[in-house]
N, CA, C and O atoms as a GROMACS GRO file, in nm:
protein
  380
    1MET      N    1  -2.923   5.154  -1.209
    1MET     CA    2  -2.957   5.118  -1.334
    1MET      C    3  -3.120   5.165  -1.354
    1MET      O    4  -3.211   5.129  -1.279
    2PRO      N    5  -3.136   5.254  -1.474
    2PRO     CA    6  -3.263   5.295  -1.486
    2PRO      C    7  -3.361   5.177  -1.523
    2PRO      O    8  -3.321   5.068  -1.565
    3SER      N    9  -3.489   5.209  -1.505
    3SER     CA   10  -3.591   5.127  -1.540
    3SER      C   11  -3.602   5.106  -1.676
    3SER      O   12  -3.542   5.184  -1.750
    4LEU      N   13  -3.675   5.007  -1.727
    4LEU     CA   14  -3.698   4.998  -1.875
    4LEU      C   15  -3.776   5.126  -1.926
    4LEU      O   16  -3.741   5.184  -2.029
    5ALA      N   17  -3.868   5.162  -1.858
    5ALA     CA   18  -3.959   5.283  -1.916
    5ALA      C   19  -3.869   5.407  -1.914
    5ALA      O   20  -3.888   5.491  -2.002
    6GLN      N   21  -3.769   5.428  -1.818
    6GLN     CA   22  -3.683   5.550  -1.823
    6GLN      C   23  -3.595   5.524  -1.928
    6GLN      O   24  -3.581   5.615  -2.010
    7SER      N   25  -3.534   5.422  -1.943
    7SER     CA   26  -3.416   5.395  -2.052
    7SER      C   27  -3.490   5.426  -2.189
    7SER      O   28  -3.432   5.490  -2.277
    8ALA      N   29  -3.622   5.376  -2.205
    8ALA     CA   30  -3.678   5.384  -2.345
    8ALA      C   31  -3.721   5.544  -2.366
    8ALA      O   32  -3.729   5.586  -2.482
    9ILE      N   33  -3.744   5.621  -2.272
    9ILE     CA   34  -3.790   5.747  -2.305
    9ILE      C   35  -3.694   5.862  -2.262
    9ILE      O   36  -3.716   5.976  -2.302
   10SER      N   37  -3.589   5.834  -2.180
   10SER     CA   38  -3.490   5.934  -2.152
   10SER      C   39  -3.409   5.975  -2.268
   10SER      O   40  -3.392   5.905  -2.368
   11PRO      N   41  -3.355   6.105  -2.247
   11PRO     CA   42  -3.278   6.141  -2.345
   11PRO      C   43  -3.144   6.049  -2.374
   11PRO      O   44  -3.096   5.995  -2.274
   12ILE      N   45  -3.089   6.030  -2.480
   12ILE     CA   46  -2.986   5.951  -2.504
   12ILE      C   47  -2.858   6.018  -2.487
   12ILE      O   48  -2.815   6.099  -2.570
   13GLU      N   49  -2.795   5.986  -2.379
   13GLU     CA   50  -2.670   6.046  -2.344
   13GLU      C   51  -2.541   6.015  -2.428
   13GLU      O   52  -2.456   6.099  -2.459
   14ASN      N   53  -2.540   5.882  -2.460
   14ASN     CA   54  -2.433   5.845  -2.566
   14ASN      C   55  -2.500   5.766  -2.657
   14ASN      O   56  -2.532   5.650  -2.631
   15PRO      N   57  -2.527   5.828  -2.779
   15PRO     CA   58  -2.599   5.751  -2.891
   15PRO      C   59  -2.486   5.640  -2.939
   15PRO      O   60  -2.365   5.658  -2.945
   16CYS      N   61  -2.556   5.529  -2.969
   16CYS     CA   62  -2.488   5.422  -3.020
   16CYS      C   63  -2.464   5.422  -3.162
   16CYS      O   64  -2.524   5.505  -3.231
   17GLU      N   65  -2.382   5.337  -3.218
   17GLU     CA   66  -2.349   5.321  -3.348
   17GLU      C   67  -2.470   5.262  -3.431
   17GLU      O   68  -2.497   5.319  -3.536
   18LEU      N   69  -2.544   5.155  -3.392
   18LEU     CA   70  -2.643   5.095  -3.443
   18LEU      C   71  -2.756   5.075  -3.383
   18LEU      O   72  -2.752   5.017  -3.274
   19SER      N   73  -2.877   5.115  -3.435
   19SER     CA   74  -3.006   5.106  -3.351
   19SER      C   75  -3.084   5.005  -3.458
   19SER      O   76  -3.081   5.026  -3.580
   20LEU      N   77  -3.143   4.910  -3.408
   20LEU     CA   78  -3.239   4.833  -3.494
   20LEU      C   79  -3.372   4.842  -3.423
   20LEU      O   80  -3.381   4.800  -3.307
   21VAL      N   81  -3.476   4.894  -3.485
   21VAL     CA   82  -3.619   4.893  -3.426
   21VAL      C   83  -3.693   4.780  -3.496
   21VAL      O   84  -3.675   4.749  -3.614
   22ILE      N   85  -3.786   4.714  -3.402
   22ILE     CA   86  -3.857   4.603  -3.450
   22ILE      C   87  -4.000   4.629  -3.376
   22ILE      O   88  -4.011   4.648  -3.255
   23PRO      N   89  -4.101   4.625  -3.462
   23PRO     CA   90  -4.225   4.631  -3.424
   23PRO      C   91  -4.280   4.489  -3.382
   23PRO      O   92  -4.257   4.385  -3.444
   24ALA      N   93  -4.365   4.501  -3.257
   24ALA     CA   94  -4.412   4.366  -3.200
   24ALA      C   95  -4.560   4.406  -3.147
   24ALA      O   96  -4.597   4.503  -3.080
   25PHE      N   97  -4.631   4.299  -3.201
   25PHE     CA   98  -4.777   4.294  -3.161
   25PHE      C   99  -4.801   4.149  -3.137
   25PHE      O  100  -4.791   4.067  -3.228
   26ASN      N  101  -4.834   4.118  -3.014
   26ASN     CA  102  -4.868   3.968  -2.972
   26ASN      C  103  -4.761   3.870  -3.021
   26ASN      O  104  -4.788   3.767  -3.082
   27GLU      N  105  -4.627   3.914  -2.986
   27GLU     CA  106  -4.516   3.834  -3.034
   27GLU      C  107  -4.449   3.769  -2.902
   27GLU      O  108  -4.326   3.758  -2.904
   28ALA      N  109  -4.514   3.729  -2.796
   28ALA     CA  110  -4.449   3.671  -2.681
   28ALA      C  111  -4.397   3.524  -2.720
   28ALA      O  112  -4.292   3.483  -2.671
   29GLY      N  113  -4.465   3.453  -2.799
   29GLY     CA  114  -4.405   3.324  -2.855
   29GLY      C  115  -4.270   3.320  -2.950
   29GLY      O  116  -4.199   3.221  -2.966
   30ASN      N  117  -4.254   3.435  -3.003
   30ASN     CA  118  -4.154   3.446  -3.105
   30ASN      C  119  -4.037   3.520  -3.053
   30ASN      O  120  -3.933   3.500  -3.116
   31LEU      N  121  -4.030   3.595  -2.960
   31LEU     CA  122  -3.919   3.672  -2.905
   31LEU      C  123  -3.787   3.611  -2.869
   31LEU      O  124  -3.679   3.657  -2.906
   32GLU      N  125  -3.807   3.491  -2.784
   32GLU     CA  126  -3.692   3.421  -2.774
   32GLU      C  127  -3.602   3.372  -2.892
   32GLU      O  128  -3.480   3.383  -2.903
   33ALA      N  129  -3.683   3.319  -2.971
   33ALA     CA  130  -3.604   3.257  -3.110
   33ALA      C  131  -3.548   3.412  -3.191
   33ALA      O  132  -3.434   3.419  -3.238
   34LEU      N  133  -3.638   3.519  -3.197
   34LEU     CA  134  -3.575   3.620  -3.256
   34LEU      C  135  -3.442   3.686  -3.197
   34LEU      O  136  -3.345   3.724  -3.263
   35LEU      N  137  -3.459   3.692  -3.059
   35LEU     CA  138  -3.326   3.747  -2.989
   35LEU      C  139  -3.202   3.644  -3.013
   35LEU      O  140  -3.088   3.684  -3.035
   36LYS      N  141  -3.236   3.515  -3.007
   36LYS     CA  142  -3.132   3.428  -3.029
   36LYS      C  143  -3.055   3.450  -3.179
   36LYS      O  144  -2.936   3.422  -3.199
   37ARG      N  145  -3.137   3.500  -3.270
   37ARG     CA  146  -3.080   3.531  -3.407
   37ARG      C  147  -3.041   3.669  -3.430
   37ARG      O  148  -2.950   3.697  -3.507
   38VAL      N  149  -3.110   3.760  -3.362
   38VAL     CA  150  -3.064   3.900  -3.386
   38VAL      C  151  -2.934   3.941  -3.306
   38VAL      O  152  -2.836   3.995  -3.357
   39ILE      N  153  -2.946   3.911  -3.190
   39ILE     CA  154  -2.836   3.965  -3.105
   39ILE      C  155  -2.696   3.923  -3.155
   39ILE      O  156  -2.610   4.012  -3.160
   40PRO      N  157  -2.662   3.792  -3.193
   40PRO     CA  158  -2.538   3.763  -3.254
   40PRO      C  159  -2.497   3.836  -3.391
   40PRO      O  160  -2.383   3.866  -3.425
   41LEU      N  161  -2.601   3.854  -3.452
   41LEU     CA  162  -2.588   3.953  -3.584
   41LEU      C  163  -2.543   4.085  -3.559
   41LEU      O  164  -2.454   4.139  -3.624
   42LEU      N  165  -2.615   4.148  -3.448
   42LEU     CA  166  -2.573   4.292  -3.402
   42LEU      C  167  -2.437   4.292  -3.349
   42LEU      O  168  -2.364   4.389  -3.371
   43GLU      N  169  -2.390   4.175  -3.270
   43GLU     CA  170  -2.262   4.166  -3.227
   43GLU      C  171  -2.147   4.175  -3.333
   43GLU      O  172  -2.043   4.240  -3.319
   44ARG      N  173  -2.182   4.098  -3.445
   44ARG     CA  174  -2.110   4.088  -3.553
   44ARG      C  175  -2.077   4.240  -3.625
   44ARG      O  176  -1.968   4.276  -3.670
   45LEU      N  177  -2.189   4.308  -3.621
   45LEU     CA  178  -2.202   4.421  -3.698
   45LEU      C  179  -2.137   4.543  -3.617
   45LEU      O  180  -2.073   4.630  -3.677
   46SER      N  181  -2.154   4.545  -3.488
   46SER     CA  182  -2.105   4.661  -3.407
   46SER      C  183  -2.114   4.603  -3.262
   46SER      O  184  -2.201   4.522  -3.229
   47LYS      N  185  -2.012   4.655  -3.176
   47LYS     CA  186  -2.012   4.634  -3.039
   47LYS      C  187  -2.098   4.731  -2.969
   47LYS      O  188  -2.129   4.719  -2.851
   48ASP      N  189  -2.136   4.828  -3.046
   48ASP     CA  190  -2.212   4.938  -2.975
   48ASP      C  191  -2.350   4.966  -3.048
   48ASP      O  192  -2.365   5.057  -3.130
   49TRP      N  193  -2.443   4.880  -3.011
   49TRP     CA  194  -2.582   4.868  -3.068
   49TRP      C  195  -2.686   4.878  -2.951
   49TRP      O  196  -2.654   4.872  -2.833
   50GLU      N  197  -2.800   4.890  -2.992
   50GLU     CA  198  -2.931   4.893  -2.910
   50GLU      C  199  -3.039   4.819  -3.002
   50GLU      O  200  -3.024   4.823  -3.125
   51LEU      N  201  -3.142   4.755  -2.946
   51LEU     CA  202  -3.247   4.694  -2.997
   51LEU      C  203  -3.366   4.744  -2.941
   51LEU      O  204  -3.391   4.716  -2.824
   52ILE      N  205  -3.446   4.816  -3.010
   52ILE     CA  206  -3.560   4.888  -2.962
   52ILE      C  207  -3.698   4.813  -3.029
   52ILE      O  208  -3.732   4.816  -3.147
   53PHE      N  209  -3.761   4.750  -2.926
   53PHE     CA  210  -3.899   4.697  -2.977
   53PHE      C  211  -4.003   4.816  -2.948
   53PHE      O  212  -3.996   4.898  -2.856
   54ILE      N  213  -4.102   4.806  -3.048
   54ILE     CA  214  -4.220   4.896  -3.063
   54ILE      C  215  -4.345   4.804  -3.014
   54ILE      O  216  -4.416   4.760  -3.104
   55ASP      N  217  -4.378   4.773  -2.888
   55ASP     CA  218  -4.476   4.698  -2.858
   55ASP      C  219  -4.613   4.772  -2.879
   55ASP      O  220  -4.646   4.863  -2.802
   56ASP      N  221  -4.692   4.734  -2.984
   56ASP     CA  222  -4.799   4.791  -3.035
   56ASP      C  223  -4.928   4.777  -2.981
   56ASP      O  224  -5.025   4.762  -3.055
   57GLY      N  225  -4.938   4.779  -2.837
   57GLY     CA  226  -5.069   4.726  -2.788
   57GLY      C  227  -5.072   4.592  -2.766
   57GLY      O  228  -5.189   4.554  -2.765
   58SER      N  229  -4.993   4.502  -2.748
   58SER     CA  230  -4.996   4.363  -2.736
   58SER      C  231  -5.094   4.335  -2.622
   58SER      O  232  -5.107   4.412  -2.527
   59SER      N  233  -5.169   4.207  -2.639
   59SER     CA  234  -5.262   4.169  -2.538
   59SER      C  235  -5.198   4.048  -2.470
   59SER      O  236  -5.258   3.992  -2.378
   60ASP      N  237  -5.080   4.005  -2.511
   60ASP     CA  238  -5.010   3.882  -2.463
   60ASP      C  239  -4.923   3.934  -2.368
   60ASP      O  240  -4.938   4.042  -2.312
   61GLU      N  241  -4.809   3.836  -2.348
   61GLU     CA  242  -4.690   3.870  -2.261
   61GLU      C  243  -4.569   3.921  -2.335
   61GLU      O  244  -4.455   3.901  -2.293
   62THR      N  245  -4.597   3.990  -2.450
   62THR     CA  246  -4.488   4.050  -2.524
   62THR      C  247  -4.395   4.152  -2.445
   62THR      O  248  -4.272   4.147  -2.450
   63PHE      N  249  -4.468   4.245  -2.374
   63PHE     CA  250  -4.404   4.330  -2.299
   63PHE      C  251  -4.310   4.274  -2.187
   63PHE      O  252  -4.196   4.314  -2.162
   64ALA      N  253  -4.385   4.164  -2.120
   64ALA     CA  254  -4.302   4.104  -2.010
   64ALA      C  255  -4.185   4.036  -2.065
   64ALA      O  256  -4.077   4.040  -2.006
   65HIS      N  257  -4.200   3.978  -2.167
   65HIS     CA  258  -4.070   3.917  -2.225
   65HIS      C  259  -3.972   4.010  -2.282
   65HIS      O  260  -3.857   3.967  -2.295
   66ILE      N  261  -3.999   4.136  -2.319
   66ILE     CA  262  -3.908   4.234  -2.347
   66ILE      C  263  -3.834   4.297  -2.225
   66ILE      O  264  -3.716   4.330  -2.227
   67VAL      N  265  -3.910   4.309  -2.128
   67VAL     CA  266  -3.864   4.346  -1.992
   67VAL      C  267  -3.761   4.251  -1.960
   67VAL      O  268  -3.645   4.286  -1.935
   68ALA      N  269  -3.803   4.128  -1.959
   68ALA     CA  270  -3.704   4.019  -1.913
   68ALA      C  271  -3.572   4.025  -1.982
   68ALA      O  272  -3.466   4.004  -1.923
   69ALA      N  273  -3.584   4.057  -2.119
   69ALA     CA  274  -3.457   4.055  -2.207
   69ALA      C  275  -3.384   4.184  -2.169
   69ALA      O  276  -3.260   4.182  -2.174
   70HIS      N  277  -3.445   4.294  -2.130
   70HIS     CA  278  -3.389   4.409  -2.089
   70HIS      C  279  -3.298   4.393  -1.963
   70HIS      O  280  -3.183   4.436  -1.956
   71VAL      N  281  -3.363   4.328  -1.867
   71VAL     CA  282  -3.292   4.287  -1.742
   71VAL      C  283  -3.154   4.219  -1.768
   71VAL      O  284  -3.054   4.242  -1.700
   72LYS      N  285  -3.158   4.138  -1.866
   72LYS     CA  286  -3.047   4.060  -1.903
   72LYS      C  287  -2.934   4.148  -1.974
   72LYS      O  288  -2.814   4.131  -1.958
   73ASP      N  289  -2.994   4.246  -2.055
   73ASP     CA  290  -2.917   4.312  -2.161
   73ASP      C  291  -2.968   4.455  -2.159
   73ASP      O  292  -3.077   4.472  -2.215
   74ALA      N  293  -2.910   4.559  -2.105
   74ALA     CA  294  -2.976   4.693  -2.101
   74ALA      C  295  -2.982   4.761  -2.230
   74ALA      O  296  -3.044   4.866  -2.246
   75ARG      N  297  -2.908   4.693  -2.336
   75ARG     CA  298  -2.912   4.752  -2.495
   75ARG      C  299  -3.034   4.725  -2.557
   75ARG      O  300  -3.057   4.779  -2.665
   76ILE      N  301  -3.135   4.631  -2.494
   76ILE     CA  302  -3.267   4.598  -2.535
   76ILE      C  303  -3.351   4.687  -2.467
   76ILE      O  304  -3.345   4.705  -2.345
   77ARG      N  305  -3.441   4.752  -2.554
   77ARG     CA  306  -3.520   4.861  -2.503
   77ARG      C  307  -3.670   4.852  -2.558
   77ARG      O  308  -3.697   4.772  -2.647
   78CYS      N  309  -3.752   4.925  -2.509
   78CYS     CA  310  -3.890   4.906  -2.556
   78CYS      C  311  -3.968   5.064  -2.550
   78CYS      O  312  -3.940   5.156  -2.474
   79VAL      N  313  -4.056   5.060  -2.640
   79VAL     CA  314  -4.166   5.145  -2.631
   79VAL      C  315  -4.286   5.087  -2.647
   79VAL      O  316  -4.311   5.016  -2.745
   80SER      N  317  -4.379   5.115  -2.543
   80SER     CA  318  -4.495   5.023  -2.554
   80SER      C  319  -4.609   5.123  -2.539
   80SER      O  320  -4.611   5.219  -2.462
   81PHE      N  321  -4.721   5.079  -2.638
   81PHE     CA  322  -4.828   5.164  -2.657
   81PHE      C  323  -4.935   5.104  -2.576
   81PHE      O  324  -4.936   4.982  -2.558
   82SER      N  325  -5.027   5.182  -2.525
   82SER     CA  326  -5.145   5.126  -2.445
   82SER      C  327  -5.232   5.048  -2.539
   82SER      O  328  -5.288   4.946  -2.496
   83ARG      N  329  -5.249   5.084  -2.659
   83ARG     CA  330  -5.348   5.002  -2.760
   83ARG      C  331  -5.277   4.993  -2.890
   83ARG      O  332  -5.172   5.054  -2.909
   84ASN      N  333  -5.339   4.910  -2.989
   84ASN     CA  334  -5.293   4.883  -3.113
   84ASN      C  335  -5.323   5.004  -3.213
   84ASN      O  336  -5.438   5.029  -3.250
   85PHE      N  337  -5.214   5.073  -3.252
   85PHE     CA  338  -5.232   5.182  -3.343
   85PHE      C  339  -5.225   5.132  -3.497
   85PHE      O  340  -5.243   5.215  -3.586
   86ARG      N  341  -5.202   5.006  -3.526
   86ARG     CA  342  -5.193   4.953  -3.645
   86ARG      C  343  -5.117   5.040  -3.749
   86ARG      O  344  -5.166   5.080  -3.855
   87GLN      N  345  -4.994   5.063  -3.705
   87GLN     CA  346  -4.898   5.148  -3.786
   87GLN      C  347  -4.832   5.053  -3.880
   87GLN      O  348  -4.777   5.106  -3.977
   88ARG      N  349  -4.826   4.922  -3.869
   88ARG     CA  350  -4.764   4.842  -3.970
   88ARG      C  351  -4.828   4.847  -4.109
   88ARG      O  352  -4.761   4.841  -4.213
   89ASN      N  353  -4.955   4.859  -4.105
   89ASN     CA  354  -5.011   4.851  -4.230
   89ASN      C  355  -5.030   4.992  -4.301
   89ASN      O  356  -5.094   4.997  -4.405
   90ARG      N  357  -4.984   5.085  -4.255
   90ARG     CA  358  -4.993   5.233  -4.297
   90ARG      C  359  -4.906   5.231  -4.426
   90ARG      O  360  -4.786   5.204  -4.419
   91ASP      N  361  -4.967   5.261  -4.545
   91ASP     CA  362  -4.895   5.286  -4.670
   91ASP      C  363  -4.856   5.439  -4.675
   91ASP      O  364  -4.941   5.528  -4.674
   92CYS      N  365  -4.720   5.461  -4.681
   92CYS     CA  366  -4.652   5.578  -4.697
   92CYS      C  367  -4.620   5.634  -4.826
   92CYS      O  368  -4.559   5.740  -4.840
   93ARG      N  369  -4.662   5.562  -4.918
   93ARG     CA  370  -4.643   5.621  -5.064
   93ARG      C  371  -4.739   5.712  -5.087
   93ARG      O  372  -4.848   5.700  -5.032
   94ARG      N  373  -4.713   5.809  -5.165
   94ARG     CA  374  -4.794   5.915  -5.229
   94ARG      C  375  -4.860   5.875  -5.362
   94ARG      O  376  -4.803   5.816  -5.454
   95SER      N  377  -4.973   5.909  -5.361
   95SER     CA  378  -5.058   5.876  -5.484
   95SER      C  379  -5.009   5.969  -5.615
   95SER      O  380  -5.065   5.958  -5.724
   0.00000   0.00000   0.00000
């Protein structure tokens, strides 16, 4: 079984039908509840899904919680940044 880091950055050999990408910044206290709600929804939508967290430089245990979830279900993946890049607040509209 590949490590979380390998599975998060390695080429996708078998692309799945549904990918959900969720940004996370210091969300350790919220991840369990989120997973309890999101996974059943993904299961209803497709049996072929993946959940990708973008850990934007969290200083809490967010990444450790995602790793623990990945160990239970390899369809849960993570991209982890070393610091917060504040991408959530970027306005993509043109003036």
